[in-house]
Every structure is written in C-alpha cells, then in structure tokens.
N, C-alpha and C positions, 0 to 999 in steps of 0.2 A: 884749840881745835878750830879750824877755819871751815866755813861753809862753801861748798861748791855745787853749782847746779849742773846736773848731768844733761848734756845736749847731744844732738846727732852730729854736730860739727861745730868747732870753735868759730867757724866763719858765719854761721847761721844764728838766727834768733833762738835763744833757749826754748826748748819745748817742755821743760820740766817733767821729763819722763819719771825721774825721781831725784831726790836730793841726796848727795853723798857728802860725807865729812872726811877730809884728809888731814893727816897729822904726821909729824916726824915719826919715822919708823914704818910707815905704810909702804906696801909694794905696789908699784904702778907700771903702766905701759903707756907709751906715747900713742895718741890717737893717730889713725892712719893718715889723715890730712895734715897733721902737725909735724910729722917726722920727715926727715930728708929721704928722698927717693933712693932706694938701693942700700939704705943703712938699716941694719937689724940691731936695734938697741937692746933687745931682750928685756928682761924685767929689771926695774930700777928700784932703789930704796930712797925715800924722801929723807934728807938729812938736815934740812934747814928751811925756814920760810921767811918771807919778806912781804910786808904790806906797804904799797906805795902811798904817796900823799893823797891820791885820788881813790884809794880803797881797793885797788887791784891787788890780788894775792899771787905771789910767785913762789915756786917751790924749787929748792936746789935738790937735784936728783943725782945719785951716784949710780952709774951704769957699769955693768961688768966689762972689764977690758977697755974702758973709755974714760974720758974726763968727766968731772962733775959739771953739770950744766943747769941753768935756771930755766924754768918752764912756767908759763902762765897756767893758772888752775884749770882753764878750759881746754888745755892741750893734753891733759893727762887723764887716763882712765884708771880708777881705783880697782886693783885686783884683789888685794888682801889687806885687811886692817891689822895693825900691830896690836899687841895685847897691852901696851902701855896706855895709861889714862892721862 
C-alpha cells in the first residue's frame, strides 16, 4: 500500500486535506488538471505500481475503451478502495 497526499491540484503545494492510500485494484479518476482537455477517461482501475529511485510513486491504470497508462500519484483521485488487503 502506497501513501498519497490528497491535494487541490498536482501543480500546487499539498494542502494535506486528508491522506489517502492507493493500491492495486482501487478505482480512480484523473484529476481535472491532470487529464487531457476533451478526453473523458471515465473510471479506471489501478493494475500496477512503480516507485522511482527518488521515491515518486506511479500507478498503471486501465481505462475503459483506452490503453493502460502510467500516472503520478498526485494526478489521481481515489474513488473506491478495493477489498483486497
């Protein structure tokens, strides 16, 4: 389970509104300022994670009707946690 800080925007300093934990199997949405204009991703499912050498966490997300893409943890909003532990 990876720690993610909930922010108002991935471009701004974290405000620590609350802390969320994301993991494989969770359902997510892209944050408004992180998604491409005019693209409706819908809900995605986290299928893999990667932590870079500098400690940044990235999630591979499967989107309906689209390719799997990698997202920085601050670009995603947690919608529903999976029941897996």
